[in-house]
MIVO-953222 format. One record per residue: residue in three letters; chain; x, y, z of N, C-alpha, C, O in turn. Coordinates in steps of 0.1 Angstrom, whole numbers, plus 5000, padded with zeros to 4 digits. Example, Ala and Ser with C-alpha at 12.3 -4.5 7.8 and 13.67 -1.06 7.14 Angstrom:
2
ALA/A/5132/4943/5078/5123/4955/5078/5132/4967/5078/5142/4967/5085
SER/A/5128/4978/5071/5137/4989/5071/5129/5000/5079/5134/5011/5080
//
This chain:
309
MET/A/5182/4594/4833/5177/4607/4829/5164/4610/4836/5155/4601/4837
VAL/A/5163/4622/4841/5151/4626/4849/5140/4629/4839/5142/4637/4830
ASN/A/5128/4623/4841/5117/4627/4833/5111/4640/4837/5111/4643/4849
MET/A/5105/4647/4828/5100/4661/4832/5086/4663/4825/5084/4658/4814
GLU/A/5078/4670/4832/5064/4673/4827/5064/4687/4822/5068/4696/4829
ALA/A/5060/4688/4809/5060/4701/4803/5047/4709/4808/5036/4704/4809
ILE/A/5050/4722/4811/5039/4731/4816/5035/4739/4804/5043/4746/4798
THR/A/5022/4738/4800/5017/4745/4788/5016/4760/4791/5009/4764/4801
LEU/A/5022/4768/4784/5022/4783/4786/5011/4789/4777/5009/4784/4766
GLY/A/5005/4800/4781/4996/4807/4773/4990/4819/4780/4995/4822/4791
ASN/A/4980/4825/4775/4974/4837/4781/4966/4834/4794/4962/4843/4801
ASP/A/4965/4821/4797/4958/4817/4809/4967/4815/4821/4962/4810/4831
LYS/A/4980/4818/4820/4989/4816/4831/4998/4828/4833/5002/4835/4823
ILE/A/5002/4831/4846/5012/4841/4849/5023/4834/4857/5020/4826/4866
ILE/A/5035/4836/4854/5046/4830/4860/5053/4840/4870/5056/4851/4866
TYR/A/5055/4836/4882/5063/4844/4892/5075/4836/4896/5074/4824/4900
ILE/A/5087/4842/4896/5099/4837/4902/5104/4846/4913/5106/4857/4911
ASP/A/5105/4840/4925/5108/4848/4937/5099/4860/4939/5103/4871/4943
GLY/A/5086/4858/4936/5076/4868/4937/5076/4879/4927/5068/4888/4928
LYS/A/5084/4877/4916/5084/4887/4905/5079/4881/4893/5082/4870/4889
LYS/A/5069/4888/4886/5063/4884/4874/5073/4883/4863/5081/4892/4860
LYS/A/5072/4872/4855/5081/4869/4844/5072/4868/4831/5064/4859/4830
ASP/A/5075/4877/4822/5067/4876/4809/5075/4870/4798/5070/4869/4787
ASP/A/5087/4866/4800/5096/4862/4789/5100/4847/4790/5110/4843/4785
CYS/A/5091/4839/4797/5094/4825/4798/5090/4818/4785/5079/4819/4779
GLU/A/5099/4810/4779/5097/4803/4767/5092/4789/4769/5083/4784/4762
SER/A/5097/4782/4779/5093/4769/4782/5095/4766/4797/5104/4771/4803
ILE/A/5086/4757/4802/5088/4754/4817/5085/4739/4818/5075/4733/4812
PHE/A/5094/4732/4825/5092/4718/4828/5093/4715/4842/5101/4721/4849
LEU/A/5085/4706/4847/5085/4702/4861/5092/4688/4863/5087/4679/4856
SER/A/5102/4687/4871/5109/4675/4873/5099/4664/4878/5089/4667/4884
ASP/A/5103/4651/4875/5094/4640/4879/5092/4639/4893/5082/4634/4898
ASP/A/5102/4643/4901/5100/4643/4916/5093/4655/4922/5092/4656/4934
LYS/A/5088/4664/4913/5081/4676/4917/5089/4685/4926/5083/4693/4933
ARG/A/5102/4685/4925/5110/4694/4933/5115/4706/4926/5119/4716/4932
PHE/A/5117/4705/4913/5123/4716/4905/5116/4719/4893/5110/4711/4886
PHE/A/5116/4733/4889/5112/4737/4876/5124/4740/4867/5134/4746/4872
HIS/A/5123/4736/4855/5134/4739/4845/5129/4749/4835/5119/4746/4828
ILE/A/5134/4761/4835/5128/4772/4827/5138/4778/4817/5150/4780/4821
THR/A/5134/4780/4805/5142/4788/4795/5134/4800/4792/5122/4801/4793
PHE/A/5142/4811/4788/5137/4824/4785/5139/4827/4770/5149/4822/4764
PHE/A/5131/4836/4764/5132/4839/4750/5146/4846/4747/5152/4843/4737
ASN/A/5151/4854/4756/5163/4861/4754/5176/4853/4758/5187/4858/4757
ASN/A/5174/4841/4763/5185/4833/4767/5181/4818/4767/5172/4814/4774
LYS/A/5188/4811/4759/5184/4797/4757/5189/4787/4768/5187/4775/4768
THR/A/5196/4793/4778/5201/4785/4789/5189/4780/4797/5180/4788/4800
LYS/A/5189/4768/4801/5179/4762/4809/5182/4765/4824/5193/4760/4829
TYR/A/5174/4772/4831/5176/4775/4845/5168/4765/4854/5156/4762/4851
LYS/A/5174/4762/4865/5167/4752/4875/5163/4760/4887/5172/4766/4894
TYR/A/5150/4759/4891/5145/4766/4903/5138/4756/4912/5131/4748/4907
PRO/A/5141/4757/4925/5132/4749/4934/5118/4753/4933/5115/4764/4930
VAL/A/5109/4743/4935/5095/4746/4933/5090/4758/4942/5081/4765/4938
LYS/A/5095/4759/4954/5091/4769/4963/5094/4783/4958/5088/4793/4963
ARG/A/5103/4785/4948/5106/4798/4943/5098/4802/4931/5098/4813/4927
VAL/A/5090/4793/4926/5082/4795/4914/5067/4794/4917/5063/4785/4924
GLU/A/5060/4803/4912/5045/4803/4914/5038/4805/4900/5041/4814/4893
ILE/A/5029/4796/4897/5022/4796/4884/5007/4799/4887/5001/4790/4894
LYS/A/5002/4810/4883/4988/4814/4886/4980/4813/4874/4984/4817/4863
ASN/A/4968/4807/4875/4959/4806/4864/4951/4819/4863/4946/4823/4873
ILE/A/4950/4824/4851/4942/4836/4849/4931/4833/4839/4932/4823/4831
LYS/A/4921/4841/4838/4910/4839/4829/4905/4852/4824/4907/4862/4830
PRO/A/4899/4852/4812/4893/4865/4806/4882/4870/4815/4875/4862/4822
HIS/A/4879/4883/4815/4868/4889/4822/4855/4884/4817/4854/4881/4805
SER/A/4845/4882/4825/4832/4878/4821/4822/4885/4830/4825/4890/4841
GLY/A/4809/4885/4825/4798/4890/4833/4800/4905/4836/4805/4912/4827
PRO/A/4796/4910/4848/4797/4924/4851/4812/4929/4851/4815/4940/4848
GLU/A/4821/4920/4853/4835/4923/4853/4839/4927/4839/4847/4936/4837
LYS/A/4834/4920/4829/4837/4923/4815/4831/4936/4811/4837/4943/4802
GLU/A/4819/4939/4816/4813/4952/4813/4822/4964/4817/4823/4974/4810
VAL/A/4828/4963/4829/4837/4973/4834/4849/4974/4825/4854/4985/4822
PHE/A/4855/4962/4822/4867/4962/4813/4864/4968/4800/4872/4976/4794
ASP/A/4852/4965/4794/4848/4970/4781/4847/4986/4781/4850/4993/4772
TYR/A/4842/4990/4793/4840/5005/4795/4854/5012/4794/4856/5022/4787
PHE/A/4864/5006/4801/4877/5012/4801/4884/5011/4788/4891/5019/4784
SER/A/4880/5000/4780/4886/4999/4767/4881/5010/4758/4889/5016/4750
VAL/A/4868/5013/4759/4863/5024/4751/4869/5038/4755/4873/5045/4746
ILE/A/4870/5040/4767/4877/5052/4772/4891/5053/4767/4896/5064/4762
ALA/A/4899/5042/4767/4912/5042/4762/4913/5045/4747/4921/5052/4742
SER/A/4903/5039/4739/4903/5042/4725/4900/5056/4722/4906/5062/4713
LEU/A/4891/5062/4730/4888/5076/4728/4900/5085/4732/4903/5096/4725
LYS/A/4908/5081/4742/4920/5088/4746/4930/5088/4734/4936/5098/4732
ASP/A/4931/5076/4728/4940/5075/4717/4936/5084/4705/4944/5090/4698
LEU/A/4923/5085/4702/4918/5093/4691/4921/5107/4694/4924/5115/4684
GLN/A/4919/5112/4706/4922/5126/4710/4937/5129/4707/4940/5140/4703
GLY/A/4946/5119/4709/4960/5122/4707/4964/5122/4693/4974/5127/4689
GLY/A/4956/5115/4684/4959/5114/4670/4971/5105/4667/4976/5098/4677
ASN/A/4975/5104/4655/4987/5096/4651/4985/5081/4655/4994/5074/4660
LEU/A/4973/5076/4652/4971/5061/4655/4979/5053/4645/4980/5056/4633
PRO/A/4984/5041/4649/4991/5032/4640/4981/5026/4630/4969/5027/4632
GLU/A/4986/5019/4620/4978/5012/4610/4968/5003/4616/4957/5000/4611
SER/A/4972/4996/4627/4964/4987/4634/4951/4993/4640/4942/4986/4642
GLY/A/4952/5006/4642/4941/5013/4649/4941/5012/4664/4932/5017/4670
VAL/A/4951/5005/4669/4951/5003/4684/4963/5012/4689/4975/5009/4686
GLY/A/4959/5022/4696/4969/5032/4701/4975/5028/4715/4973/5017/4720
PHE/A/4983/5037/4720/4991/5034/4732/4982/5030/4744/4984/5020/4750
TYR/A/4971/5038/4747/4963/5035/4758/4955/5022/4757/4953/5014/4766
ARG/A/4950/5020/4745/4942/5007/4743/4951/4995/4744/4947/4985/4749
LYS/A/4964/4996/4740/4973/4985/4741/4975/4982/4756/4975/4970/4760
ARG/A/4976/4993/4764/4978/4990/4779/4966/4984/4785/4967/4975/4794
VAL/A/4954/4988/4781/4942/4981/4786/4941/4967/4781/4937/4958/4789
ASN/A/4944/4965/4768/4943/4951/4763/4952/4941/4770/4949/4930/4771
ALA/A/4963/4947/4776/4973/4938/4784/4966/4933/4797/4971/4924/4803
LEU/A/4955/4939/4801/4948/4936/4813/4936/4927/4810/4927/4926/4819
ALA/A/4935/4921/4798/4923/4913/4794/4922/4901/4803/4911/4895/4804
PHE/A/4933/4896/4809/4932/4884/4817/4936/4888/4831/4945/4897/4833
ALA/A/4931/4882/4841/4935/4885/4855/4932/4873/4864/4922/4866/4862
SER/A/4941/4871/4874/4939/4860/4883/4929/4864/4894/4928/4876/4896
GLU/A/4923/4855/4900/4912/4858/4910/4918/4865/4923/4910/4871/4930
ASP/A/4931/4864/4925/4937/4870/4937/4944/4883/4934/4951/4889/4942
SER/A/4941/4889/4921/4947/4901/4918/4939/4913/4922/4927/4912/4924
ALA/A/4946/4925/4923/4939/4937/4927/4929/4941/4916/4918/4946/4919
LEU/A/4932/4938/4903/4923/4942/4892/4911/4934/4893/4900/4939/4891
HIS/A/4911/4921/4896/4899/4913/4897/4891/4918/4909/4879/4919/4909
ALA/A/4897/4922/4920/4890/4927/4932/4883/4940/4928/4872/4943/4933
TYR/A/4890/4949/4921/4884/4962/4917/4872/4960/4908/4861/4966/4910
PHE/A/4873/4951/4898/4862/4949/4889/4850/4943/4896/4839/4946/4892
ASN/A/4852/4934/4906/4842/4927/4912/4837/4934/4926/4829/4928/4933
LYS/A/4843/4945/4929/4839/4953/4941/4841/4944/4954/4832/4943/4962
GLU/A/4853/4938/4954/4856/4930/4966/4871/4933/4970/4878/4939/4962
ASN/A/4874/4930/4982/4887/4934/4988/4891/4923/4998/4888/4925/5010
ARG/A/4898/4913/4993/4902/4902/5002/4913/4907/5012/4921/4916/5009
THR/A/4913/4901/5024/4923/4904/5034/4932/4892/5036/4928/4880/5033
SER/A/4944/4894/5040/4953/4884/5043/4963/4888/5054/4964/4900/5056
SER/A/4970/4880/5061/4979/4883/5071/4993/4885/5065/4997/4877/5056
ALA/A/5000/4895/5069/5013/4898/5064/5023/4888/5069/5024/4886/5080
PRO/A/5032/4883/5060/5042/4873/5064/5053/4879/5072/5061/4872/5078
PHE/A/5055/4892/5071/5066/4899/5077/5061/4912/5082/5054/4919/5075
PRO/A/5065/4917/5095/5059/4929/5100/5063/4941/5092/5074/4941/5085
VAL/A/5054/4951/5092/5058/4963/5085/5069/4971/5093/5070/4969/5105
VAL/A/5076/4979/5086/5087/4987/5092/5084/5002/5089/5078/5005/5080
PHE/A/5090/5010/5098/5087/5024/5097/5100/5032/5100/5102/5039/5110
PRO/A/5109/5032/5090/5122/5040/5092/5120/5055/5090/5129/5063/5092
PHE/A/5108/5059/5085/5106/5073/5083/5097/5080/5093/5091/5090/5090
GLY/A/5095/5074/5104/5086/5080/5115/5071/5076/5113/5067/5072/5102
ILE/A/5064/5076/5124/5050/5071/5123/5041/5078/5133/5046/5084/5143
ASN/A/5028/5077/5131/5018/5079/5142/5008/5067/5140/5010/5059/5131
LEU/A/4998/5067/5149/4989/5055/5149/4981/5054/5136/4980/5042/5131
SER/A/4977/5065/5130/4969/5064/5117/4978/5059/5106/4973/5052/5097
GLN/A/4991/5063/5106/5001/5058/5096/5004/5043/5097/5005/5036/5087
ILE/A/5004/5038/5110/5006/5024/5112/4995/5016/5106/4997/5007/5099
ASN/A/4982/5021/5109/4971/5014/5103/4970/5014/5088/4967/5005/5082
ALA/A/4975/5026/5082/4975/5027/5068/4984/5017/5061/4981/5011/5051
VAL/A/4996/5016/5067/5007/5008/5061/5002/4993/5063/5004/4985/5054
GLU/A/4997/4990/5075/4992/4976/5077/4981/4972/5067/4981/4961/5062
ASN/A/4972/4981/5065/4961/4978/5056/4966/4976/5041/4961/4968/5034
THR/A/4977/4983/5038/4982/4982/5025/4987/4968/5022/4986/4963/5011
PHE/A/4993/4961/5032/4999/4948/5030/4989/4937/5035/4992/4925/5033
SER/A/4977/4940/5039/4968/4930/5043/4955/4930/5034/4946/4921/5036
ARG/A/4954/4939/5025/4943/4940/5016/4948/4941/5001/4959/4946/4999
GLN/A/4939/4937/4992/4943/4938/4978/4943/4952/4973/4952/4956/4966
ILE/A/4934/4960/4978/4933/4974/4974/4932/4983/4987/4924/4980/4996
SER/A/4940/4993/4988/4940/5002/4999/4941/5016/4995/4949/5019/4986
MET/A/4934/5025/5001/4934/5039/4997/4937/5048/5010/4931/5046/5020
VAL/A/4947/5056/5009/4951/5065/5020/4948/5079/5016/4953/5083/5005
GLU/A/4940/5086/5023/4937/5100/5020/4938/5109/5032/4936/5104/5043
GLY/A/4939/5122/5029/4941/5132/5040/4945/5145/5035/4951/5146/5024
PRO/A/4942/5156/5042/4946/5169/5037/4961/5171/5038/4968/5163/5043
PRO/A/4966/5182/5031/4981/5184/5031/4986/5185/5045/4980/5190/5054
GLY/A/4998/5179/5046/5005/5180/5059/5002/5169/5069/5006/5170/5081
THR/A/4994/5159/5065/4990/5149/5074/4999/5136/5073/4997/5126/5080
GLY/A/5010/5137/5065/5019/5126/5065/5017/5116/5054/5021/5104/5056
LYS/A/5011/5119/5043/5008/5109/5032/5021/5105/5026/5024/5093/5023
THR/A/5030/5115/5023/5043/5111/5017/5051/5102/5026/5058/5093/5022
GLN/A/5051/5105/5039/5058/5097/5049/5052/5083/5049/5060/5073/5050
THR/A/5039/5082/5048/5033/5069/5047/5038/5061/5035/5041/5049/5035
ILE/A/5038/5068/5023/5043/5062/5011/5057/5057/5013/5061/5046/5008
LEU/A/5066/5064/5019/5080/5060/5021/5080/5047/5030/5088/5039/5028
ASN/A/5072/5047/5040/5072/5035/5049/5066/5023/5041/5070/5011/5044
ILE/A/5057/5025/5032/5051/5014/5024/5063/5009/5015/5064/4997/5014
ILE/A/5070/5018/5009/5081/5014/5001/5091/5005/5009/5096/4995/5005
ALA/A/5095/5010/5021/5104/5003/5030/5099/4989/5033/5107/4980/5033
SER/A/5086/4988/5037/5081/4976/5041/5080/4966/5029/5081/4954/5031
ALA/A/5079/4971/5017/5079/4963/5005/5093/4958/5002/5095/4946/4998
VAL/A/5103/4967/5004/5117/4963/5001/5121/4951/5010/5128/4942/5006
VAL/A/5117/4952/5023/5121/4941/5032/5114/4928/5029/5118/4917/5033
ARG/A/5104/4928/5021/5097/4916/5016/5102/4912/5002/5097/4903/4996
ASN/A/5112/4919/4997/5118/4916/4984/5108/4918/4973/5107/4911/4963
LEU/A/5100/4929/4975/5090/4932/4965/5094/4945/4957/5102/4953/4961
ARG/A/5088/4946/4945/5090/4959/4937/5078/4968/4939/5067/4963/4941
VAL/A/5081/4981/4938/5070/4991/4940/5070/5000/4928/5081/5005/4924
ALA/A/5059/5003/4923/5058/5014/4912/5051/5026/4919/5039/5025/4923
VAL/A/5058/5037/4920/5052/5049/4925/5048/5058/4913/5056/5062/4906
VAL/A/5035/5059/4911/5030/5066/4899/5021/5078/4904/5016/5078/4915
SER/A/5020/5088/4895/5013/5100/4897/5009/5107/4884/5016/5105/4874
PRO/A/4998/5115/4884/4995/5122/4872/5005/5133/4869/5006/5137/4857
ASN/A/5013/5137/4878/5024/5147/4876/5037/5142/4881/5038/5134/4891
ASN/A/5048/5147/4875/5061/5143/4879/5065/5149/4893/5074/5143/4900
ALA/A/5059/5160/4897/5063/5166/4910/5061/5157/4922/5070/5156/4931
ALA/A/5050/5149/4922/5047/5140/4933/5057/5129/4934/5062/5126/4945
THR/A/5060/5122/4923/5069/5111/4923/5083/5116/4926/5091/5109/4932
LYS/A/5087/5128/4921/5100/5134/4923/5102/5137/4938/5113/5135/4943
ASN/A/5091/5141/4945/5092/5144/4959/5095/5131/4967/5104/5132/4976
VAL/A/5089/5120/4963/5092/5108/4970/5106/5103/4968/5113/5099/4977
HIS/A/5111/5104/4955/5124/5100/4952/5134/5109/4959/5144/5103/4964
GLU/A/5132/5121/4960/5142/5131/4966/5143/5127/4981/5154/5128/4987
LYS/A/5132/5124/4987/5132/5120/5002/5139/5107/5004/5147/5106/5014
LEU/A/5138/5098/4995/5146/5085/4996/5161/5088/4995/5169/5083/5002
ILE/A/5164/5097/4985/5178/5101/4984/5184/5108/4996/5195/5105/5001
LYS/A/5176/5117/5002/5180/5124/5014/5182/5116/5025/5191/5118/5033
GLU/A/5175/5105/5027/5176/5096/5038/5187/5084/5035/5189/5076/5044
GLY/A/5193/5085/5024/5203/5075/5020/5199/5063/5014/5206/5053/5013
TYR/A/5186/5063/5009/5180/5051/5002/5178/5053/4987/5170/5046/4981
GLY/A/5185/5063/4982/5183/5065/4967/5187/5054/4958/5182/5053/4947
PHE/A/5195/5045/4963/5200/5034/4954/5189/5024/4952/5190/5015/4943
ILE/A/5178/5024/4960/5167/5014/4958/5157/5019/4947/5147/5012/4944
ALA/A/5158/5031/4943/5148/5037/4934/5154/5042/4921/5165/5046/4920
ALA/A/5145/5042/4910/5149/5047/4897/5138/5055/4891/5126/5050/4892
SER/A/5140/5067/4886/5130/5075/4879/5128/5069/4865/5137/5069/4857
LEU/A/5115/5065/4863/5112/5059/4850/5103/5069/4842/5103/5081/4845
GLY/A/5094/5063/4834/5085/5072/4827/5091/5077/4814/5091/5069/4804
LYS/A/5096/5089/4814/5102/5094/4801/5115/5087/4798/5122/5082/4807
GLN/A/5117/5086/4785/5130/5079/4780/5142/5087/4786/5152/5080/4790
GLU/A/5141/5100/4787/5153/5107/4792/5156/5104/4806/5167/5104/4811
TYR/A/5145/5101/4814/5148/5097/4828/5155/5084/4829/5165/5083/4837
ARG/A/5151/5074/4821/5157/5061/4821/5172/5062/4816/5181/5056/4823
GLU/A/5174/5070/4806/5188/5071/4801/5197/5078/4812/5208/5074/4814
LYS/A/5191/5088/4818/5199/5095/4828/5202/5086/4840/5213/5087/4846
PHE/A/5193/5078/4844/5195/5069/4855/5207/5059/4852/5216/5058/4861
PHE/A/5206/5053/4841/5217/5043/4837/5230/5050/4835/5241/5044/4837
ALA/A/5230/5063/4830/5242/5070/4827/5249/5074/4840/5261/5074/4840
GLU/A/5241/5077/4850/5247/5082/4863/5248/5070/4873/5253/5073/4884
LEU/A/5244/5058/4869/5245/5047/4878/5259/5044/4883/5268/5042/4874
GLU/A/5262/5044/4895/5275/5041/4901/5276/5027/4906/5266/5021/4909
ASP/A/5288/5022/4907/5290/5009/4913/5285/5009/4927/5289/5018/4935
PHE/A/5278/4999/4931/5272/4999/4944/5276/4986/4951/5273/4975/4946
THR/A/5283/4987/4962/5287/4975/4970/5278/4975/4983/5281/4984/4991
PRO/A/5269/4966/4984/5261/4965/4996/5269/4964/5009/5279/4956/5009
ASP/A/5266/4971/5019/5273/4969/5031/5267/4957/5039/5257/4951/5035
GLU/A/5272/4955/5051/5267/4944/5059/5253/4944/5063/5246/4934/5066
ARG/A/5247/4957/5063/5233/4958/5067/5224/4952/5056/5212/4948/5059
LEU/A/5229/4951/5044/5220/4946/5033/5223/4932/5029/5218/4927/5019
SER/A/5232/4925/5037/5235/4911/5034/5223/4902/5037/5215/4905/5046
PRO/A/5221/4891/5030/5210/4882/5033/5210/4877/5047/5220/4875/5053
LEU/A/5197/4876/5052/5195/4871/5066/5194/4856/5066/5189/4850/5057
THR/A/5199/4850/5077/5197/4836/5079/5183/4834/5084/5176/4844/5088
ALA/A/5178/4822/5084/5164/4819/5088/5162/4823/5103/5152/4828/5107
GLU/A/5173/4820/5111/5172/4824/5125/5172/4839/5127/5164/4844/5135
ASP/A/5180/4846/5120/5180/4861/5121/5167/4867/5117/5161/4876/5123
TYR/A/5162/4861/5106/5149/4866/5100/5138/4864/5110/5130/4874/5113
LEU/A/5137/4852/5117/5127/4850/5127/5128/4859/5139/5119/4864/5144
SER/A/5141/4861/5143/5144/4869/5155/5140/4884/5152/5134/4890/5161
ILE/A/5143/4889/5141/5140/4902/5137/5125/4904/5136/5120/4914/5141
SER/A/5119/4895/5130/5104/4895/5128/5097/4896/5141/5088/4904/5143
ASN/A/5101/4887/5151/5094/4887/5164/5097/4900/5172/5088/4905/5178
SER/A/5110/4905/5170/5113/4918/5177/5105/4929/5172/5100/4937/5179
LEU/A/5103/4930/5158/5096/4940/5152/5081/4940/5156/5075/4950/5159
ASN/A/5075/4928/5156/5061/4926/5161/5059/4931/5175/5049/4937/5178
ASN/A/5069/4927/5184/5067/4931/5198/5068/4946/5199/5061/4953/5207
SER/A/5078/4952/5192/5080/4966/5193/5068/4974/5188/5064/4984/5193
LEU/A/5062/4968/5177/5051/4975/5171/5038/4974/5180/5031/4984/5180
ALA/A/5037/4963/5187/5026/4962/5196/5027/4972/5208/5017/4978/5212
VAL/A/5039/4974/5212/5042/4984/5223/5039/4998/5218/5033/5007/5224
LEU/A/5044/5001/5205/5041/5014/5199/5026/5017/5198/5022/5028/5201
LYS/A/5019/5008/5193/5005/5010/5192/4998/5013/5205/4990/5022/5205
GLU/A/5002/5006/5215/4996/5009/5228/4999/5023/5233/4991/5030/5238
LEU/A/5012/5027/5231/5016/5040/5235/5009/5051/5227/5005/5061/5232
PHE/A/5007/5049/5214/5001/5058/5205/4986/5060/5209/4980/5071/5209
GLU/A/4980/5048/5212/4966/5049/5217/4964/5056/5230/4954/5064/5231
LYS/A/4973/5054/5239/4973/5062/5252/4975/5077/5249/4969/5085/5256
LYS/A/4984/5080/5240/4987/5094/5237/4975/5100/5231/4972/5112/5234
ASN/A/4968/5093/5222/4956/5099/5216/4945/5101/5226/4938/5111/5226
LYS/A/4944/5091/5235/4934/5093/5246/4937/5104/5255/4928/5112/5259
GLN/A/4950/5106/5258/4954/5117/5266/4951/5131/5259/4947/5140/5266
ALA/A/4953/5131/5246/4950/5143/5239/4935/5147/5239/4931/5158/5241
VAL/A/4927/5136/5238/4912/5139/5239/4908/5144/5253/4901/5153/5254
LEU/A/4914/5138/5264/4911/5142/5277/4916/5157/5280/4909/5165/5286
ARG/A/4928/5160/5274/4933/5174/5276/4924/5184/5269/4922/5195/5274
GLN/A/4918/5180/5257/4909/5189/5250/4896/5191/5259/4891/5202/5259
LYS/A/4891/5180/5264/4879/5182/5273/4882/5190/5285/4874/5198/5289
LEU/A/4894/5189/5291/4898/5197/5303/4899/5211/5299/4894/5220/5306
ARG/A/4904/5214/5287/4905/5228/5283/4891/5234/5281/4888/5246/5284
GLU/A/4882/5226/5275/4868/5231/5274/4861/5233/5287/4854/5243/5288
TRP/A/4863/5224/5296/4857/5226/5309/4862/5238/5317/4855/5245/5323
ARG/A/4875/5240/5316/4881/5252/5322/4876/5265/5316/4873/5275/5322
GLN/A/4874/5265/5303/4869/5276/5296/4854/5279/5300/4850/5290/5302
GLU/A/4847/5268/5301/4832/5270/5305/4832/5276/5320/4824/5284/5323
TYR/A/4841/5271/5328/4841/5276/5342/4845/5290/5343/4839/5298/5350
LYS/A/4855/5294/5334/4859/5308/5333/4847/5317/5329/4844/5328/5335
TYR/A/4839/5313/5318/4828/5320/5314/4817/5322/5325/4811/5332/5327
PHE/A/4815/5311/5332/4805/5310/5343/4809/5320/5354/4801/5328/5359
SER/A/4822/5319/5358/4827/5328/5369/4826/5343/5365/4822/5351/5372
ASP/A/4831/5346/5352/4831/5360/5348/4816/5365/5347/4814/5377/5349
TYR/A/4807/5357/5343/4793/5361/5342/4787/5366/5355/4780/5376/5355
TYR/A/4790/5358/5366/4784/5361/5378/4792/5370/5387/4787/5374/5398
ARG/A/4804/5373/5384/4813/5380/5392/4808/5394/5396/4809/5399/5407
PRO/A/4802/5402/5386/4797/5415/5390/4786/5415/5401/4785/5426/5407
GLU/A/4779/5405/5402/4768/5404/5413/4774/5402/5427/4767/5403/5437
GLY/A/4786/5399/5427/4793/5397/5440/4788/5384/5447/4795/5374/5446
ASP/A/4777/5385/5455/4772/5374/5463/4761/5366/5455/4753/5359/5462
CYS/A/4761/5367/5442/4750/5360/5434/4750/5345/5437/4740/5339/5438
LEU/A/4762/5339/5436/4763/5325/5438/4758/5321/5452/4751/5310/5454
GLU/A/4761/5329/5462/4756/5326/5475/4741/5327/5476/4735/5318/5482
LYS/A/4735/5337/5469/4721/5338/5469/4714/5326/5462/4704/5321/5466
LEU/A/4721/5321/5452/4716/5309/5445/4715/5297/5454/4706/5290/5454
ARG/A/4725/5296/5462/4726/5285/5472/4714/5285/5482/4710/5275/5487
ARG/A/4710/5297/5485/4699/5299/5495/4685/5296/5490/4676/5295/5498
ILE/A/4684/5296/5477/4671/5295/5471/4665/5281/5474/4672/5271/5471
LYS/A/4653/5280/5480/4647/5267/5483/4640/5262/5470/4631/5268/5465
LEU/A/4645/5250/5466/4639/5244/5454/4628/5234/5458/4630/5225/5466
PHE/A/4616/5236/5452/4605/5227/5455/4604/5215/5444/4606/5218/5433
PRO/A/4602/5203/5449/4602/5192/5439/4589/5194/5431/4578/5198/5436
PHE/A/4590/5191/5418/4578/5193/5409/4569/5181/5411/4573/5169/5411
SER/A/4556/5184/5411/4546/5173/5412/4534/5177/5405/4530/5189/5405
SER/A/4527/5168/5398/4515/5171/5390/4503/5173/5400/4493/5179/5396
ASP/A/4505/5169/5413/4494/5171/5423/4495/5185/5429/4486/5189/5437
LYS/A/4506/5193/5427/4508/5205/5433/4498/5216/5428/4496/5217/5416
LYS/A/4491/5222/5437/4481/5232/5434/4488/5246/5435/4493/5250/5446
TRP/A/4489/5253/5424/4495/5266/5424/4484/5277/5424/4475/5277/5416
THR/A/4486/5287/5432/4476/5298/5433/4483/5311/5430/4476/5322/5431
//
């Protein structure tokens, strides 16, 4: 019989399986040879066996110092928000305060910890970003920053491609087998992203959540989906080949976009110079031979020793 080491669960640990957070783990045991985790879940008493490389256990800790001050501030704001809405439960802890309380612990490599401590760690992406929805140089940088930093903000006026950037971020997350939450203060923005995914044939990767009616509608209209060969798992060789090909193509694209941007700057300068030349020529044209007269003017070098009378 294989001996196993019990892993103590509590509020100081977060469990990830295949990169996805698991909140329903009831017990975890590590095999004596350190090769497998044996995990049971609250809703299923079956013991599942996972290779160690598929499971990640992160230690988390309560907020402290300046970090706790920021957390306490948001807690007060959440409580006030609940009071404004009324209908508080008997516990006195409303919807928003419950959501904030769920963030009372954070791992040091989380975006929440980075935000509270005003830091933003960087890392190299394990797989190149992809751009099935079109790109320009600024969008490439925006998507790369998203996957190389804990926190990233993309901003710009209307029509600059922010929605397109969001779609490419979603695509790059999907190829990494990650989940994405697209959130917004209003439904119109998230609906716009969802509709564009559907239009491009990727509607099956997204679901409208939020309101209960959205969730019910999604599952009611869910059709049987059979993945085609394009969605079949990649072999290690194919994965490496595609990764190298994408990196090489992206490097070429960056170089082309940089040259295109430089070309645009030079063209703008050329237009400005041509305009200045036109103004100059138009200004002196009525004088006829004015330019010729200017050429005949003898210019004297300036000197402090020159005596003027």
